[in-house]
N, C-alpha and C positions, 0 to 999 in steps of 0.2 A: 337223757345218760346223763347224772353227775361225775365228768371224770374225778378220778382220782392222780392227784398231780404227784409221784414217788419221787423226783427228780433231785434237784439242787436246795430244795429245803432245809437241808438239815445246817446250811453254811451262815444261819442266822447265829449272831453271838450271842451265846447263851446269858453269857455276865449283862450285855447289855440290855436281854430281854428282863432279867432277875429285875435291874434298877430300874427300867421301866412300867415295872409291875404288868409285864404281860402274861405271867405264868402265873404269880401267887400275888392274890392280895389280900393283905391281912385283913380287911376291913368287910372282905365280901359277905352277903350276906345270902342266907335262901331266900327262892324265890317267894315274892307274895303277890303273885298273880292269881285274881279270884274268876278272870271271866270265865264263860262257859266253855268246854270244849264243842267244836264244832263238828256236827252229824258225821261228816268225812273222816274224823279222826276218833267218832266212836270205839268203843270194844270190840263190837260186832265185826267189824271192818280187816279186824286183825285175829284173822282163822289162823289154827296152826294146820289144820287141813282142808275144810271145806272151800268149796269152789263157785263162781256165781253161772247161772245158767238163766239165759234168758231174762237179765236184772234180777233174778232170785237170787237168796241163797239156799244151796242144798240143807238139805235135813242133816247131821250127825255130825258135824265139822264142831272141832273143840276152840274156846274162842282161846286168847291170849289169856296166859297166866296171871289173875288180880295180880298179884304184886310186881308183875316188870308191868303190867298198864299205871297201876300207881304211880312206879317208880318215873316212867316214862311223861308221867302228866304234865310237869312243867313244859316240856317239847312240845306237846300237845297244844298246851294253852297258847302260848307263845304261834305257833304256827296257827292256831285261829286266830291270832290278831293280826298276823301278818295277810289274813285273807280278807279281815270283814272290817277292819278300821279303815274309815275314810281314807287315810294317808295310805291303802295298798286298795283298797277296793277300787278307785277307779283303773286299775291295771287289769283287775280281773274281770271286772265289767265287760272292758272292750274287748279281753280274751275270749268271752262267755258268748256275747253279743254280736260282735264285730263282722264285718263281712268280708269275706277273702276276693280280693279282687288279684289280678294277672297286672303284673310292670310292663306297659307298651314295650314291647323291642327288647324284653327281655326275658329270661327262663326264668323267671319266679315270680313270690306272690307274697302281698303284703294283705296284713288288717287293715280297714278302714273303719276309723272311728265311730262311734254312733255319739249322740248324745246321753251326758252322762245320765242313766238311770238305776241308782243304788240300789232300789227296791226291786228289781227285776230279776238286779247282777247276784242277790243274796238271794231268792227264791233259786237261781239256776244253778247255784254252790251248794244249796240246801238238795236240791233233785240230785246232782250229781252223787251226792252220797251212797247213793242205791246203784252204782257203778260202776263203785272202784273198790278192791282190796289192798291189803298189806302184807305183805310174806317175807319171810327173813330168809338170806342164803348168800351163801360165799361167792363175794364177787371180785371178780379179776385187775379189772383195771378203775371201776368206779365204787361209791360210796352207795349208791343207788340207780334202780334203771327201769322203765317203764316197758309193759309188753302188752300186748291184746291181749283179752281174754280169748281162748281155743274157740270155747263153746258159742259166744258170742264178740266179734270184733269190735264194737261200740263201747265195751267195758272193757275193763283194764286193771292189770296187777301191777302196784307198784313193790317190786324187791328191794329190801332195805341188806346193808350188810349185816352178815351172822355174829361180828365180833362185838356190833353194836348190842344186840339183844344177850350175849354174853357176858358182857360189861355189865349193862344194866343188873344183870343178876346174881353178880357177887362183887367186882374190884367196885364198882361203883360206891357200896355202902362204907367201902374204907378209904376213899378216894378224900381230897381236899375239897371244900365249897369251890374252889376258883376252877378246880378240873371238872367237877359235877356240873360246874353252869358252864364251861365251853362244850363238852360233851352234848347237852343239854341243847345248844346252839346251834350244833352242826346238825342234830337230828331231826330239830324244827327249820332250818335250812331247807337238807335233803328234801323233805316232806314238802315242802312246798314247791320247787323245784323241780319235781317229778309230778306237783298234780297238777303242774302248767301241761305236761304232755299228756297226763292223764287225760285233760279235759280236750285236747286237739281227738284222742282217738272217740271221743264219745261223740264228739261233731261231725266224725267220719272227713274230715280233712284230707284230701288226700296225701300232701305233704307240708309239713311245718314251712306257716308262710316267715315272713320276716314282721317282728310286729312293727316296726318302724324302720324306714329303707336308710335312718341315718346310723341304724345300728350295725354293728361289724359283721353277723350270721344272723340267718335263721335259727335261733337254738331259743325256743321260750322259755325253757327255764331258767335260762343264763340272762334274760332279756328281764324276769322278774327279779334278779339278783342285782342288776343293775340299776330297775326303776326305784329300789329300797337303799340301796347300798352305796349305791354310783360305782360299783366295779364287782369284781368276784369277790367270795372271802371263803377259803378254804384252810384244812389243817397243813402244819406246819408237819414235815415229815410224810404225810399221805396216810397218818394215821386215822382212822374212821374216829376212834375216842378223842379226838382232838388233845391226845397229852403233853403234844410239844408246844402248845399254843396252837395260834389260829394266826393268819396272813390275808392280809387286802391287798388287790395288785388290780389293775385296769383291764378292764376286758375288750378283749383285741380280737382279730380273727386269728383262724387255728397259725395262719400262714405268716402273718405279721409276728406272731407269738414266737415261732421256731427262729424266724429270723433277728428279731429282738435277743432272744437268747444267747445265740450266736454270737452277736455283738457285745454280748454281757450290758447291757443296757437296759435288762425288764425293772421295773421296780418291784419290789415287794416289801410290805410294810405290815411288820406285827401290827396285832391289836391288841391292845390294852384291856385288862381285867375290869377296868372301869367302866368302859363302854361297854362291853357284855354284860356286866352286872346291873346297866342301867334297862336292857333287854326283858327283863324280869320282873322289876318296880313296877308296884302299881300304881304309883304314884305319876314314875316318866311316861304311862300311858293315860294318864289324864290331863297330860298337855297337849295343847291344840301344835300336831305335829304333821305340817303341809308337805313335810316329807322325814323320811330318816336316815338320809344320806352319810355315808361318814364322812365328814373333811376331806377337805382334798390334800393328799398326801407329799409332803414335798421332799422326803429322802428317797435317792436313787439306790437300788441295792443293785451292784453285780451279779450277774450269771457268772461265778464263781466260788471256789472254798475259802477263799482265807478272807474276806471281807469282815468287818465290823459295821455294821449300815449305823445311821442313825435314826431311830426309832422312833415314828410319828406317833401320835395318842390321840387316835380318834374318839 
């Protein structure tokens, strides 16, 4: 589940964000990604009403409207890069192929790494396309969530916030390029975050293990975000369309997050549009990128309503 953090994000200073090009970038260009959309994100996996049964699609369900699928295709291409490019495939290969072991003397499990086998990892990802589907529904406290398919617990359904679909059907087309790119990025991030949980369902793991014991909690979606962004990225003000910008913050355990908020010392850093634009630039993906981590943030943003943060520029 990708939590929707709806509390203090409004305390970002809009004037400071405007000055740092965190909301609008006049030079922002439309996506140039041309990579294939991974089979996991194919149109037939976005049914309006059909269900999975025993790994097979039931006949009669309507697919996603072609116009909506075309609109969200930049997010699907970005998500496809996130799971197939060498910078990210190492993480997915461990998730797909690693063994789960109990931690001696502790009530938790951890994924044990295997030698990198990108070919096998890619094959397993392609196979997973037959065992996951995506739906739209209203979410109460998150942007997306994953549940087992009732008729086959090894298959899963990823539910995406309905407001994302509504936005793609209408307001998206009248929005600025910067707003469109933030929406596409947030959708791609949520698709991959939830896909991590879906893989665990397919593997029939009793409960989610730690991806690495150094991580603050056993949360595989957050682990993926940390592996590629060095922290968490979510919309400011909890908007599924990211209309108020995106923010980066360190990944900590839920208890540590709560304590930090109470101490007014949790770091929130607005993400610049230049960084978001780069994610959709085909030339950026042609470069050798051992990791795509957002540079370390130096701004300390208090948890209160009256601050004007010094915005870092990832």
